[in-house]
Structure formats: structure tokens, C-alpha cells
C-alpha atoms as a printed R data frame, in Angstrom:
    type eleno elety resid chain resno       x       y       z
1   ATOM     1    CA   MET     A     1  -2.916   3.576  23.462
2   ATOM     2    CA   PRO     A     2  -4.418   5.336  20.452
3   ATOM     3    CA   LYS     A     3  -8.109   6.039  19.758
4   ATOM     4    CA   ALA     A     4  -9.616   4.263  16.788
5   ATOM     5    CA   SER     A     5  -9.625   7.584  14.967
6   ATOM     6    CA   GLU     A     6  -5.777   7.849  15.232
7   ATOM     7    CA   VAL     A     7  -4.955   4.412  13.769
8   ATOM     8    CA   LYS     A     8  -3.685   4.291  10.114
9   ATOM     9    CA   LYS     A     9  -3.408   1.662   7.404
10  ATOM    10    CA   ASN     A    10  -0.577  -0.892   7.738
11  ATOM    11    CA   GLN     A    11  -0.379  -0.505  11.494
12  ATOM    12    CA   ALA     A    12  -0.570  -3.517  13.760
13  ATOM    13    CA   ILE     A    13  -2.980  -3.736  16.684
14  ATOM    14    CA   GLU     A    14  -3.752  -6.368  19.348
15  ATOM    15    CA   PHE     A    15  -7.392  -7.517  19.053
16  ATOM    16    CA   ASN     A    16  -9.148 -10.487  20.562
17  ATOM    17    CA   GLY     A    17  -5.849 -12.033  21.665
18  ATOM    18    CA   GLY     A    18  -4.239 -11.820  18.315
19  ATOM    19    CA   VAL     A    19  -2.080  -9.444  16.273
20  ATOM    20    CA   TYR     A    20  -3.785  -7.902  13.228
21  ATOM    21    CA   ILE     A    21  -2.473  -5.660  10.388
22  ATOM    22    CA   ILE     A    22  -5.011  -3.060   9.289
23  ATOM    23    CA   LYS     A    23  -5.345  -3.100   5.533
24  ATOM    24    CA   ASP     A    24  -8.333  -0.773   4.947
25  ATOM    25    CA   ILE     A    25 -10.195   1.842   6.984
26  ATOM    26    CA   GLU     A    26 -13.608   3.366   6.162
27  ATOM    27    CA   ARG     A    27 -14.859   6.330   8.117
28  ATOM    28    CA   SER     A    28 -18.585   6.948   8.366
29  ATOM    29    CA   VAL     A    29 -20.696   9.443  10.309
30  ATOM    30    CA   PRO     A    30 -24.195   8.035  10.952
31  ATOM    31    CA   GLN     A    31 -27.041  10.490  10.889
32  ATOM    32    CA   GLY     A    32 -28.664  11.272  14.171
33  ATOM    33    CA   ARG     A    33 -25.726  10.276  16.346
34  ATOM    34    CA   ALA     A    34 -24.297  12.664  18.809
35  ATOM    35    CA   GLY     A    35 -21.044  13.506  16.979
36  ATOM    36    CA   GLY     A    36 -19.548  10.025  16.901
37  ATOM    37    CA   SER     A    37 -17.778   8.703  13.783
38  ATOM    38    CA   LEU     A    38 -17.422   4.994  13.073
39  ATOM    39    CA   TYR     A    39 -14.299   3.347  11.737
40  ATOM    40    CA   ARG     A    40 -14.808   0.099   9.889
41  ATOM    41    CA   MET     A    41 -11.439  -1.644   9.671
42  ATOM    42    CA   ARG     A    42 -10.536  -4.632   7.606
43  ATOM    43    CA   MET     A    43  -7.754  -6.478   9.406
44  ATOM    44    CA   TYR     A    44  -5.740  -9.635   8.798
45  ATOM    45    CA   ASN     A    45  -4.388 -11.886  11.476
46  ATOM    46    CA   VAL     A    46  -0.582 -11.937  11.051
47  ATOM    47    CA   VAL     A    47  -0.316 -15.626  12.065
48  ATOM    48    CA   THR     A    48  -3.265 -17.273  10.318
49  ATOM    49    CA   GLY     A    49  -3.954 -14.724   7.556
50  ATOM    50    CA   GLY     A    50  -7.599 -14.715   8.502
51  ATOM    51    CA   LYS     A    51  -9.655 -11.642   7.587
52  ATOM    52    CA   VAL     A    52 -11.717  -9.733  10.166
53  ATOM    53    CA   ASP     A    53 -14.010  -6.740   9.575
54  ATOM    54    CA   GLU     A    54 -14.620  -4.781  12.806
55  ATOM    55    CA   THR     A    55 -16.311  -1.443  13.482
56  ATOM    56    CA   PHE     A    56 -14.999   0.829  16.211
57  ATOM    57    CA   LYS     A    57 -16.269   4.103  17.635
58  ATOM    58    CA   ASP     A    58 -13.859   7.047  17.197
59  ATOM    59    CA   VAL     A    59 -13.124   7.130  20.976
60  ATOM    60    CA   ASP     A    60 -12.527   3.285  21.360
61  ATOM    61    CA   MET     A    61  -9.014   2.696  22.736
62  ATOM    62    CA   LEU     A    62  -6.819   0.188  20.781
63  ATOM    63    CA   ASN     A    63  -3.430  -1.299  21.613
64  ATOM    64    CA   TYR     A    64  -0.633  -1.132  19.157
65  ATOM    65    CA   ALA     A    65   1.230  -4.423  18.668
66  ATOM    66    CA   ASP     A    66   5.014  -4.622  18.821
67  ATOM    67    CA   LEU     A    67   6.270  -4.533  15.253
68  ATOM    68    CA   ILE     A    68   9.482  -3.644  13.514
69  ATOM    69    CA   ARG     A    69   9.904  -1.998  10.132
70  ATOM    70    CA   ARG     A    70  13.052  -2.965   8.223
71  ATOM    71    CA   ALA     A    71  14.200  -1.064   5.116
72  ATOM    72    CA   SER     A    72  14.357  -3.600   2.299
73  ATOM    73    CA   MET     A    73  14.273  -4.030  -1.451
74  ATOM    74    CA   PHE     A    74  12.462  -6.417  -3.738
75  ATOM    75    CA   SER     A    75  14.809  -9.244  -4.759
76  ATOM    76    CA   TYR     A    76  12.851 -11.881  -6.705
77  ATOM    77    CA   LEU     A    77   9.698 -13.958  -7.011
78  ATOM    78    CA   ASP     A    78   9.859 -17.486  -5.668
79  ATOM    79    CA   GLY     A    79   6.693 -19.335  -6.741
80  ATOM    80    CA   GLU     A    80   3.849 -17.858  -4.588
81  ATOM    81    CA   GLU     A    81   6.193 -15.748  -2.437
82  ATOM    82    CA   TYR     A    82   7.923 -12.411  -2.953
83  ATOM    83    CA   VAL     A    83  11.402 -12.279  -1.509
84  ATOM    84    CA   PHE     A    84  12.752  -8.974  -0.082
85  ATOM    85    CA   MET     A    85  16.309  -8.397   0.984
86  ATOM    86    CA   ASP     A    86  17.071  -6.393   4.175
87  ATOM    87    CA   ASN     A    87  19.155  -3.305   3.177
88  ATOM    88    CA   GLU     A    88  21.505  -3.615   6.257
89  ATOM    89    CA   ASP     A    89  22.070  -7.299   7.030
90  ATOM    90    CA   TYR     A    90  20.822  -8.870   3.771
91  ATOM    91    CA   THR     A    91  18.290 -11.125   5.610
92  ATOM    92    CA   PRO     A    92  15.740 -12.478   3.091
93  ATOM    93    CA   TYR     A    93  12.060 -12.026   3.952
94  ATOM    94    CA   ASN     A    94   9.537 -14.216   2.188
95  ATOM    95    CA   ILE     A    95   5.998 -12.870   1.985
96  ATOM    96    CA   HIS     A    96   3.097 -14.731   0.314
97  ATOM    97    CA   LYS     A    97   1.658 -12.872  -2.614
98  ATOM    98    CA   ASP     A    98  -1.894 -12.870  -1.222
99  ATOM    99    CA   ALA     A    99  -0.757 -10.894   1.852
100 ATOM   100    CA   ILE     A   100   0.712  -8.046  -0.294
101 ATOM   101    CA   ALA     A   101  -1.424  -8.234  -3.382
102 ATOM   102    CA   GLU     A   102  -2.176  -4.507  -3.543
103 ATOM   103    CA   GLU     A   103   1.365  -3.384  -2.555
104 ATOM   104    CA   VAL     A   104   3.156  -5.423  -5.263
105 ATOM   105    CA   LEU     A   105   1.500  -3.292  -7.935
106 ATOM   106    CA   PHE     A   106   3.852  -0.458  -6.868
107 ATOM   107    CA   ILE     A   107   7.047  -2.455  -6.587
108 ATOM   108    CA   ASN     A   108   9.792  -3.290  -9.093
109 ATOM   109    CA   GLU     A   109  13.573  -3.996  -8.735
110 ATOM   110    CA   SER     A   110  14.331  -0.237  -8.595
111 ATOM   111    CA   THR     A   111  11.759   0.768  -5.999
112 ATOM   112    CA   GLN     A   112  13.279   2.579  -3.069
113 ATOM   113    CA   GLY     A   113  11.929   3.166   0.406
114 ATOM   114    CA   VAL     A   114  10.036  -0.117   0.862
115 ATOM   115    CA   GLN     A   115   9.901  -1.397   4.458
116 ATOM   116    CA   VAL     A   116   9.050  -4.964   5.504
117 ATOM   117    CA   ILE     A   117   6.822  -5.122   8.592
118 ATOM   118    CA   LEU     A   118   7.916  -7.768  11.078
119 ATOM   119    CA   VAL     A   119   5.913  -9.105  14.045
120 ATOM   120    CA   ASP     A   120   7.855 -11.416  16.364
121 ATOM   121    CA   GLY     A   121  10.516 -11.816  13.574
122 ATOM   122    CA   THR     A   122   7.886 -12.917  10.996
123 ATOM   123    CA   PRO     A   123   7.352 -10.780   7.857
124 ATOM   124    CA   VAL     A   124   3.711  -9.943   7.662
125 ATOM   125    CA   GLY     A   125   3.410  -6.975   5.239
126 ATOM   126    CA   LEU     A   126   4.914  -4.053   3.459
127 ATOM   127    CA   ASP     A   127   4.986  -0.313   4.132
128 ATOM   128    CA   LEU     A   128   5.311   1.578   0.839
129 ATOM   129    CA   PRO     A   129   6.870   4.999   0.317
130 ATOM   130    CA   SER     A   130   4.321   7.769  -0.414
131 ATOM   131    CA   SER     A   131   5.202   7.822  -4.087
132 ATOM   132    CA   VAL     A   132   6.985   5.606  -6.657
133 ATOM   133    CA   GLU     A   133   8.142   5.920 -10.252
134 ATOM   134    CA   LEU     A   134   7.068   3.395 -12.846
135 ATOM   135    CA   GLU     A   135   7.266   3.079 -16.577
136 ATOM   136    CA   VAL     A   136   4.236   3.322 -18.814
137 ATOM   137    CA   LEU     A   137   4.049   0.063 -20.846
138 ATOM   138    CA   GLU     A   138   0.893   0.774 -22.796
139 ATOM   139    CA   THR     A   139  -1.341   3.747 -23.391
140 ATOM   140    CA   ASP     A   140  -3.065   5.496 -26.255
141 ATOM   141    CA   PRO     A   141  -0.784   7.629 -28.384
142 ATOM   142    CA   SER     A   142  -0.125  11.062 -26.978
143 ATOM   143    CA   ILE     A   143  -1.937  13.939 -28.587
144 ATOM   144    CA   LYS     A   144   0.297  16.577 -30.081
145 ATOM   145    CA   GLY     A   145  -0.220  19.898 -28.318
146 ATOM   146    CA   ALA     A   146  -2.083  18.295 -25.446
147 ATOM   147    CA   SER     A   147  -1.620  20.065 -22.170
148 ATOM   148    CA   ALA     A   148  -1.781  18.872 -18.692
149 ATOM   149    CA   THR     A   149  -5.502  19.423 -18.460
150 ATOM   150    CA   SER     A   150  -8.154  17.348 -16.691
151 ATOM   151    CA   ARG     A   151  -8.568  15.068 -19.743
152 ATOM   152    CA   THR     A   152  -7.106  11.678 -18.997
153 ATOM   153    CA   LYS     A   153  -6.631   8.257 -20.544
154 ATOM   154    CA   PRO     A   154  -5.850   4.830 -18.993
155 ATOM   155    CA   ALA     A   155  -2.217   3.655 -18.847
156 ATOM   156    CA   THR     A   156  -0.859   0.223 -18.016
157 ATOM   157    CA   LEU     A   157   2.363   0.502 -15.957
158 ATOM   158    CA   SER     A   158   5.315  -1.906 -15.798
159 ATOM   159    CA   THR     A   159   3.840  -3.712 -12.734
160 ATOM   160    CA   GLY     A   160   0.421  -4.239 -14.249
161 ATOM   161    CA   LEU     A   161  -1.167  -1.318 -12.363
162 ATOM   162    CA   ILE     A   162  -3.675   0.656 -14.438
163 ATOM   163    CA   ILE     A   163  -4.053   4.441 -13.627
164 ATOM   164    CA   GLN     A   164  -5.446   7.440 -15.388
165 ATOM   165    CA   VAL     A   165  -2.775   9.752 -16.873
166 ATOM   166    CA   PRO     A   166  -2.943  13.127 -18.767
167 ATOM   167    CA   GLU     A   167  -3.227  12.948 -22.570
168 ATOM   168    CA   HIS     A   168   0.390  14.121 -23.091
169 ATOM   169    CA   ILE     A   169   1.866  10.951 -21.434
170 ATOM   170    CA   SER     A   170   3.036   8.329 -23.956
171 ATOM   171    CA   THR     A   171   4.356   4.757 -23.838
172 ATOM   172    CA   GLY     A   172   7.826   4.520 -22.361
173 ATOM   173    CA   ASP     A   173   7.505   7.566 -20.128
174 ATOM   174    CA   ILE     A   174   8.295   7.341 -16.423
175 ATOM   175    CA   VAL     A   175   5.479   8.563 -14.170
176 ATOM   176    CA   LYS     A   176   5.263   9.324 -10.444
177 ATOM   177    CA   ILE     A   177   2.350   7.729  -8.682
178 ATOM   178    CA   ASN     A   178   0.845   8.383  -5.227
179 ATOM   179    CA   THR     A   179   0.733   4.898  -3.592
180 ATOM   180    CA   GLU     A   180  -2.030   5.789  -1.183
181 ATOM   181    CA   GLU     A   181  -4.496   7.138  -3.713
182 ATOM   182    CA   LYS     A   182  -3.235   5.190  -6.806
183 ATOM   183    CA   LYS     A   183  -3.083   8.499  -8.703
184 ATOM   184    CA   PHE     A   184  -0.803  10.121 -11.220
185 ATOM   185    CA   MET     A   185   1.365  12.863  -9.606
186 ATOM   186    CA   GLY     A   186   3.634  13.902 -12.534
187 ATOM   187    CA   ARG     A   187   6.478  12.832 -14.802
188 ATOM   188    CA   GLY     A   188   9.252  10.878 -13.138
189 ATOM   189    CA   ASP     A   189  12.979  11.292 -13.571
190 ATOM   190    CA   LYS     A   190  14.396   9.365 -16.554
């Protein structure tokens, strides 16, 4: 049983008789408290999809839910659902677009390292690799002689994600993005 301070995003916990996937965690340290941090967690019920915001003290004990992570790859879009194919046994997993709205901004047909999260055999979310490589679809022209300084410009990537990139990046370049922070990490491999 982990403490609230040890729980990470995309982990599943048992709470109020249900299983919830944690989508966001905000840590705060209220003034005047005797050393206790608070963790506000935005969680989604894996069965109903209902959203719950709950605040825990850092020492509160939580129960992990039983879940399985299966290495998969994006296959195709079927109406409102994204279909992922299991890398080992080719089982298709359908996940509604609302459940993975943030994650799909990092996924295309060539993305490696994606894991589908299953609770009781039902796909409920995605676990992304720490970084992905995507193509720059649109950005301002690169400035000749620009170096990798702190000056940046917005760039629209092949999945629709918009991030800040250095001035020397141009349309058509492949860039590496940190999926946790949604930040540019460097040029990708062509």
C-alpha cells in the first residue's frame, strides 16, 4: 500500500469501492501546517468514466488496483474510438477518444513503446513512453544562423500538438518531445 506521495499519474487505485485511473496530480504545501503536503488528484472511474477530484494528505495510505499493461501500437481510428493492437497476440483494444484525449497528441502509426492499461480485461487508458518523435507540420521559417538558444517559436506537429521549438527548427523536421512535460528535447532521427 503506497502513501499518497508515492502515487504517480496513470496508476490505478481503489477508492470508494471503485477503480480509478489518476490523470493529474497537483502537490501543494499549505502555509502554517506542520510539514504536511497535500496531493489533489483528478481521477476517472474506469467503469463509468466519471471524474472525481480528491485531496489526500501525503501520509494517507491508498490501495493500488490490479491492472495489466500490454505493449501495443496504434492501429486506426474507428469513429469515436481509437483502436490499438497488442504487440504479442494482436488483440484489438478500443478506447474512447475522451478517455485518452491528452495521450493521442503524442501518438501516430510509428510511435513505439505505447502500453494499453487494462483493468479486469477492459482497456481504460494508455501509458506513453517518456519521449516520442513527431514531424513538424507548420512553423515559422527557420532563421539562418540561429543557434539553439532560449529563443523559441510555436510549431504544430503531425498529431496537432503545438509546442515551443528553437528558432533553427523548420517545417518537415523530426523533433523529440518529452511526453510528461510536453516540451522539445532535441532533433529526432530522420
